[in-house]
LUMDRENKOL-512171 format. One record per residue (C-alpha): residue in one letter; x, z negated, y negated. Coordinates in steps of 0.001 Angstrom, whole numbers, plus 500000, padded with zeros to 6 digits. Each point is the difference from the previous one (the first is absolute). Layout:
BEGIN
AXZY ...
//
This chain:
BEGIN
M235675529151285024 L502035501342502897 D499294503248501790 S501473498805503284 H500349503479501521 C500468503361498310 H502275502959500614 L501057501014496515 D503095501641501490 D497791502384502011 P500765503654499098 R496261500553499555 V500193497905496812 T501156502911497877 D499017498438496658 L501718496651500430 A500535499420496280 A496269500196499325 V499173497845503021 E502503497400498820 A498590500033496464 R496503499313501326 R501321497276502291 L501765498199497169 E496970500292497740 A497877498420502762 G502486497138500392 V500671500622503687 R503207499076501818 V500898501972503126 L501696499617503347 V501210503318501434 P500814499952503743 G502575502289501543 V498772502157502859 H503090501872501287 P503768499384499851 S500435503178497973 T497972498427497172 W501632496572499882 A502983500770497745 A497928501865497409 L497364497264499992 R502630497296499553 A501528501938497088 Q496717500878498306 A498095496725500316 P501972497792497555 A499858502576497220 R496229500276500351 G499310496309500552 W498796500491503564 M500428497547502807 F500868501757503238 A500193499524503753 I502149501703502630 G498632501157503340 T498928502891502209 H496358501004500319 P498886500393503643 E498906503581499339 Q503617500806499051 L501611498732503207 D500173503407501663 R502144501224497082 V502623497268499738 G502861498771502140 A500722496510498607 P496723498723498533 V500818496325499372 P501539499028496637 D503316498173499938 D500332499790496195 L497187498196498202 Y501760499597496650 G497373499760497270 A497042500232502367 V497174497457499809 A498614500838503455 V500668501884503223 G497731502961500655 E497919502021500150 C500147499659503765 G497486499613502779 L497830501758502570 H497976503189499754 R497667501943502296 P499860502845500795 S503716500718499941 P502569502086501866 V502119496846500094 P499166497792503023 M498494496631499140 A502864498261501816 R502500501670497653 Q497912499137496949 A499782496376501131 Q503752499822500597 V500750501249496482 L497400497696498478 V501500496943501695 A503412501038498691 H498574500145496450 L498408496584500491 E503312498525501133 V501779501474496976 A497335498540497696 H500230496588501648 A503795499928499703 A499815501032496341 R497108497599499277 L497937502849498599 P496328500837500521 V499089503041502043 I497609502820499040 L498068501029503098 H498172503245500703 C497439499917502809 V497637502881500751 R497956499973503226 A502445497548501556 H498357496644499339 D499689499588503760 V503823499807500135 L501174498387496768 P498725496393500370 A501629499549503413 L503241501532498755 L500076497587497060 R499184497006502209 S502913500921502274 L502405499198497149 G499107496323500344 R499944499387496238 P497818500723496959 V500541503325498260 S500233500111496219 G498587503159498497 V496963502234499796 I498036502519502020 H499479502692497422 S496761501984499741 Y498441497746502614 S497931502015502490 G499289497409502676 G496684498308500615 A498781496832498337 E500424498151503311 L503789500494499826 V500358498640496474 P500379496313501020 I502421501015502760 Y502300501803497589 E499713497199497455 A500968497450502665 L503081502111500731 G501017499564496348 L498992503346498549 H498240501124496853 L497553502901500108 S499937502680497317 F497084502271499117 G499851503262498081 G497544502648498939 A498407500338503446 V497791496974499307 T498243502042497277 W499275503058502149 P496462500809501153 G499179498397503333 A503028497691499897 R498337497305502107 R502969498973502153 P502602499583497202 V497475498192497802 E499162497557502799 A503703499298500430 L500496499663496240 R497291497352499840 R501531498082502913 V503518499664498498 S500924496579498636 P500599500077496236 H503633498916500417 R500688502901502407 L498592502876497932 L502043502766498350 L498995503280498358 E501622503424499936 S499491503548498819 D501931501556502910 G500587502799497501 P499962502905500223 D497592499468502922 Q496680498103500239 R498477500715496605 P497234497450499302 R496478501200499329 F498661498022497054 T496817501986499315 D497692502276501960 E501434502941498069 D503579499323501125 P501344502017502931 A500693497653502899 W503304501494501114 G501573501644496986 P501670500402497693 R502741497523500723 S500206496261499513 E502480498342497620 P500923496470498841 S498050500203496707 M496797499910502082 L500765496503501280 P498065498026497316 N496844501984500795 L500635499562503724 C500326496266499407 R496621499928498253 A498450501894502908 V501499497488502450 E498663497115497921 A496515501519500193 L500288500436503765 R501261496444500532 G497668498460497464 G502574498232497855 P503254500275498055 V503191500924501853 A502468501295497376 A501833496753499269 Q500159498983503662 V501290503408501090 E502796499731497451 R500873496500501232 N500098501315503561 A502443502726499008 L502226497557498148 E500054497674503011 L501417502887502036 G502727500441497395 W498347503024498379 
//
């Protein structure tokens, strides 16, 4: 099974060897997205040795700390991203949109999927994607939009990925969206080290951190919420994206 979004290169993962051992024991593959140009070279060097797939991009929350945010070397990458739109931000939405479109053009030229981040900007993203005049291959990670937007994003060509937030207390909105997603558009992620799932009432809802080894249990939670099996279909969806 693929964890379609985790940040194993995050400096907060101080015990990477143990995290990797648990991941391998759980049988989970991973896709690690780049978030800042300063991380791309190290990620590209580290990923093959650890058996990670990786993507190259600039996170919208990093745009105020980078001069040239759009990748021009995608060697070895299986996707472009993480890139997208984020509110609130010191970076104007117009600037975020400009950089996102540039990432989308790079992905289209390279025939690679894109990994999209969208937080409190679902009023902007659909129109921006429609303006391209073509379907977009890729995924909105950690989907936070409403259920009513699910068919709109699917019609634009996108997959939607869900993480631990669907297991949190009071998670009505993400669960409604999860149930609305077509089976062939669903992906799962740990978003580690963030978004730890809550599998029992005794678990803390927002800590300690999430990691890829939790994905099988997250998958079982998603199956319970959707009322049927998803594991095999999710893996097929990932493979269809080239992951």
